[in-house]
N, C-alpha and C positions, 0 to 999 in steps of 0.2 A: 170572802170566805163565809160560808153560812154558819148559822148558830150551832149546828150539830158538830161541825169541825172545830169551832172555837171552844166548845165544851170539852171535846176530846183533848185538845191541846192543854186545857187547864187542869183536867182531872185525871190524867194518866197516873197510876200509882207509882210508888217508889221503884218497884221492880219492873216497870214498863207496862205498856197497854196489854190488856187481855184480848187476844185476837181469835176470831173464829174463821177458819178457812172452809169454804163451802163448795163442794163439788155437786154439780147438777146432773142428774141422770147418768152417773158414771162412778162406780165403786172402785175402779182402778185408778183413775185420775193421777197421772204421774206428776203433774204440776203441783197439785195440792200436797201430795206426799213429800215432794222435794222442798217446797216452801216451808212446810211444817218442820222438816228436819233441820233446815237452816235456822229457823227461829228457835227451835228447842236447843240446838247446839249452843246458841248464844244466851240461853237461860230464860227465854220468854215462855210464858204460859200460853199454850195454843190448844184450841179444840179443832178437830177435824169433823165436819158434818157432811155426810153423804146423803143428799136429799134426793130420794127416789132412785129408781134404776130403770133401765129400759126393759120392756116386757115383750118378747116375741116381735121385735121390729117396730113396736109402738112406744112412743113416749107420751103416756097418758097425762092429761092435765092434773095438776095438784088439787087435792080436795081441801075443803076448809079444815078438816081434822088434821091433815098433814101440815098445813100452814100454822095451825095452832101449836102442834107438837114441835115444829121448828122453833117457834118463839120460846116454848118451854125449855128446850135445850139451850138456847142462847141465855136465858135467865139462869139456868142451872150453872152454866159456866161463867156467869157474871161478865158477860162479853161487853167490850167497849168499842170494838171495831169489827164489822162484818165484812169479809172479803169473798166475793162471788167469783168463781172461775167459769168463764164463758168459753168453753173449748170450741164451740161452733156458733155461728150466727143464728142458728135455729133456736138457741136458748134465750134469745133476746126478750121474748115476751114473758117467759117464766122468771127471768131475772128482774124484769119490771115488777111483776107481781110480788116476788119475795122482797124486793126493795121497798115497795109501798107498804107491805105488811110490817116490816121492821120499823119503818119511819112512823107509821101510825100507832103501833103497839108499844114501841120502846124508845122512839126518838133517837135511835143510834145512827151514826154515820155508816154508809155502805160504800165500799170500794169495789169496782169491777176490774178484773184482769183477764187476760187470755187473748184468743185470736180476734174476736170481734172488737173489743175495746182498743186493740192495737190498730185495726184497720179503720175503725169509725169512732174515734174518741169523742168528737164533738157530739155526735148523736147520742152516745152513751151518757154524757154529762147532763143530758136533759133529765135523767132519772137518778144517776149515781152521784154521790158527793165527791168521789175521787175515781180516777181511772189509773190503772197501772199498765203501761205499754211495754211491749217487748219482753225480753228476759227479766224476770222479776226477783231473782234471788238477792242481788245486791240492793235493789231498790226497796224491797219490803224490809230488809234488815236496817237499811239507812233510815227509813221512816220510823221504825220501832225505836231505834236509838235516839232520834231527834225528839220523839214524844217522851221517852223516858227522861231525857236530859232537859226537857222544857225549852228546846230550841225550835225556831221557826222551821216548818217543814214545807212551806209553799213552793220552794225552789228545788225540792228533791228531784234529781234526775229520774226520768221515766214516768214521773207523776204528772197527772193532768187534773185540773180543778177549775172552778169558777171563782173569780174574785171581782166583786162589784159588777156582776152581769157580764164579765169579760172572761172568755175561755183562755186559760193559761196552760199550754202544753210544754213542759220542760224538755230539754234535749235528752236523747237516749244515751246512756252510758255505753261504752264499747261492749261488744259481745265477749262472753267468757271464753278465753282461748284454751285454758287448761281445765277440762272438765273433771280431772282428778282432784281438783281443789274443793269440789262440792261434796257434801256428805251423801251417804246412801239415802235413797228414798225411805220414808218412814213406813216400813212394813214390819218393824221389829218391836212394836208396843201395841197394847190394846187400850191404854189409858187415854181418856179424853177423846174418844172416837165414838161416833154415833151414826146409825143408819135410820133415817126418818122415812118410813114407808108404811102405808096402810093405816091401821087404827092406832098404832103406837110408835115407839122408837126403841131401837136396840142399842146397847152399849157394846164396845169392842170393835175390832177391825172387821168390816164386812167381807174381806177377802180371806180371812182366816180359814184354813182348811181347804182352800181351792187346790185342785190337783195340778194346776199349771202356774208356774211363776213367770210373769211377764217382765222381760229384761230390756233395758235400753242401754246400748253401748255407744250411742252417737247422738248428735243433734244436727238437724238440717238434712239436706239432700244434695247429692252431686248433680242431679239432672234437672231439666227444665220441662215442666208440663203446664200448659196454659190454665188448666182448671185448678191447680194446686196452690194452696196458700204459701208453700215453701218458695215458689217462684216469685210471688209478690214480695215476701219478706226479703229474699235475696236480691231482687232486682231494684227495689225502691227503698224500703224502710232501712235496710242495712247494706245499702249499695257500697261496694268497695271493701267490705269486710269479709272475712272467711266464714261463710255461713255453715258449711259442713265441717264438723269437728268430731273427733272420736276420743273415747276414753282408752286408757291403756288396758292391755289384756290382764294385767295384775288387778286393776280395779274392777273390771267386769267379773272375773272369776271370784274375787273376794266377796263381792256383794251376793252372788249366787250361793256361795258356801255359807255365808252368814245367815241368809234367809232359810237355808235348809235346816239350820239348827233350831229355827223357830217353828217350822211345820214341815211335815214330810210330803212335799209335792212330788209328782211323778215325772214331770217333764218341764222343759223351759221353752218359752216362746220369745224369740228376739223380735221386738216390735219396732226396730229401727226401720226407717223408710227404705233403706237398702242395707243388706249385710255388708260388713267391712271386708274388703278384699285387698287392702294395703298389704303388701307382701310380708313385711316383718311381723305385723300384727296377725295376719292370717296363718302364717307358719307356726307362730307361737300358740295360737288358739287350737289349731288342729292337733298339735302335739300334747298340749296340757289339758284341754277340756275333758277328754275321755279318762284321763288319769285322776284329775282333781274333782270332777263333777260326775261324769259317767252316766248321765241321764239322756234319754232321747230329747232332741230339740228340733224346733221348727223355726223358719226364718222367711223374711221377705226378700225378693231378689228382683233386679231389673234385667230384662232380656239381654241387654248389651253386655252384661257381665257374666253370662252363663257360658262356661266351657265344660267339656266332659271331665277334665282334670279337676277343676274346682268342685264340681258336684261329687266326684268320686272321693275326694279328700274330705269333704264335709260329711258324706255318708259314713266314711270310716270313723269320723269323730263322733257320730251319733245322730246326724240329720236323718229324719224319717218322713218329714213333711215340708213342703215348700209352697210359698204363696207368690204369684206373679201376675202383674197387671197386663192384660191384653187390651182392654177398654172397648174397642169396636173394630169395624172393618179397617183394612189398611188405609183406605182413602180417608175415612172419618177420623181415625186416630192421628194421621198426619196433618190433615187440613184443619181440624177443629182443636185438637189437643197438643199439637206441636211435638208429637212423638213419632219419630221416623224408624219404624221397625217393619220389615217385610213379613208377609204371611209365611213365606218359605222359611224364614228364620225362626218364627214361632213354631212352625211344624217340626223343624229340626230339634228345637229345644224340648218340645214335648216328648220326642223319641229319646232324648238323652235322659230325661227324668225317668222314663219307663225302663230303659236299659239299666240304669243305676239303682233301680228299686226304691226311688223316692216318690212318695205320694204327692201329686201336685194339686193345688187349689188355684184355679184360674179366675181372675177378676175381670168382669165385664161391666160396661156402663150402658144403660138403656135410657129411654125417654129424652134423648137429645133432639134438638129441633132440625137437624140437617140430614139424618139418615134417610136413604131412599130404599125402595124395595130391593134394588140390586145390592145395596150395602148389607141389608139384613140377610139376604141369600148368601152372600160371600162370607159373612160372619158365621152363619150356620155351617157352611161347607168347611170352614177352618176348624171349628170345634168338632165337627164330625170326623175330622182326620186324626184327632188325638187318640192315642192308644189308651184304653181303659186299664185300671180304674183311675178316675179323677173326680174332683169335686168342683163345683162352680159357685162363685160368689157373684151374684148379680145385683148391681147397684143402680139406683135411680140417680140421674145426673143432678148434682148440686152446683149452683153457680154462686161462688163466694163473692161478697162485695169487694171491689177493688182488684179482683183477679184479672189477668189478661183475658180470660174467657169472658168475663163480665163485659169488659170494654169491647171486645171483638163482636159479641152478639148484640150489644146495645147499639154500636155504631152502624151495624148493618140492618138494624130494625127487626131482627129475628125474635128478640125478646123485649119485654118491657121491664120497668123497675119492679113490677109485682112478681116477676120470675126470679128475683135475686133473693138468696137466702137471708133471712132476717125479716124482710118484708113478707116473704113467703116462708111458711113453716112446714113445707111438705115433708121435710125430714122426720117430723114427728110421726108420720104415718107411712112413709115410703122411702126409707133409707136403703134397706135391702128390698129387692123387688118382690112384691106380692101380686099374684095374678088377679086378685079381687079389686085391685086399685083401678079406677076408671082411666083408660087410655085408648087410643085408636085401635080398632079391632085388628088391623093389619099388624100392629106392633105386638099385641097380645098373642096373636097367632104364632109369630116367630119366637117370642120369648118362651112360650109353652113348648115348642118343638126343641129349642136349644137346650132347655133344662132337662128334657127327656134323654138327651144324649149322655148325661152323666149317670144314668141308671143302668147298671150292668145287666139287669134282668130283662131289659127291653132291647131287642135286636136293633142295631143301627139301621139295617135295611128297611125295617118296618117304619122307623121314624122318617127316613128319607122318602119313603113312598107317600107319607102324609103331606109332604111339602107341595105336591101337585094337586091337592084337593081344593077346588074353587069354592066348594060349599063351606069347608072349614075356614077358609080364608075370610069369608064374609060372615060366617056364623060359628065362631070358635068355641062356643059354650061346651060342646061335648069334649073337645080337646082339653079345655081347661079342667074338666072333671077328671080326665085321665091323668093330667099332670099333677093335680092335687093328690090323687090316689098314689101316684108314684112317689111323690114327696113324703107322704105319710109312711109308706112302706120303707123307704130308705132311712128316714129319721128313726123309725121303730127299730130297724136293724142296728143303726149306729148307737142308739140309746142302750140297747140290750148289750152290745159289746162294751160300752163304757161302764155299765153296771158290773159286768163280769170282771172288768179290770180295776174296779174300785175308783173310777174316775167321775162318777156322777155325783154332783154336789148340790146342796140346797140352792146355791146361786144359779146353777144351770137349770135346775127344775123351775125356779121362779121365772127365769128369762124365756124358756122355750116351751113350757107346758101350756100351750094355748092353741088349740086346734083350729080356731077360726082365724088365726093370723099367720099361718105357716108360710115361710118364705121359700123361694126356690133354692135348690142346692145343686 
């Protein structure tokens, strides 16, 4: 155990250690908010620090001023243990920078938790003093209790550390079966919260005043997708345990109702991997939500769960927008991502959304290493068949370390270790697809055409006609300019409507007001 950890063990005050929970590039961060709620409920002093935010699809490097302000906040809070949340492997380098800064300026121990430390704990322990693997609520409370009581914490379940140059990874405690036993995420106070961004830092909750409340009613996912960390956690790290768990309808509605007392948001977004269709829960939700909450809501759904009746009932309860992953052509989606959904099924679902009056947002993945010209053409034809209006969320493929997709592509020699997230930080510049990002001209050609399909003011026949242009296929620059102009026009109309509805917030302006980084929609 290193000197920083030994010092922490000796000097924790009578009331327990003063802990800073740090979110990197994410002011929503559900994990940080929930861990803060768990510790505060137990009486511990906790600071939530939201370090930077994403700006128009870019995660800009931290400046020296921001790093200095980060340390200022830690000193202001008299921090003794710094906990960094790595929600994605792309944050590995900035976590290293923050950790080095804390070590050199304050000589404090730093613990990393989240997806990447769970998938690659030994790699993380090259920089971090501690890692927290898997679900962290019980582990972080256990650690705080042991420090408060002066007990040894080296064998705390879920904790990893180095002892005498030996990596010790303690067993994981079982998954939390009853999510209702957890407190609500900490959206209900402004105390000891900070946003470090730009030249200074701001106190208070950075989400205060946002017009959309992001809700989580479950953990995990029912389905298996080769690219998703859920499948890795479910298939290896927590193998044999029930990975997908849901909160009661009572708990979900109570959290939304309590949050509404804190600020007057206009809508609710259910950020679960898939919306809960367990019959008893779903029946209760559809009956109670419009009476007890009565706000428009949006949700994520899996194609295999869509039926006209379900969408109709959700619409009656307040659903007005829905998000669904298509990913790629039928061949690529099945072969590469292990998702078996037919194009005909997707087309039928698109018509259901249209007929029921629910606005769809379709999610596609580009920049994969296996799509052919025929695959791109078939994906275009599929999207062209969707009735308007609809929006597109175009993502660039991320290969998570330890994922089935990682192993599949590495074993076949299609990618190298430098294409895996963490080693590769492409997410910092290309999470959502931007046409200015360098990629093969043929792929840029099809991306530009597909994103034009979501623009109601451009006739589909005109877009279809462009698919036959050999000149644009080899030299897509003019098409890119048309696509950019169409994006600006659509974003302008969307922003105007949001202003008229009172939904434009400082957070949205900060994130999206950057014309040189506009994403496809």
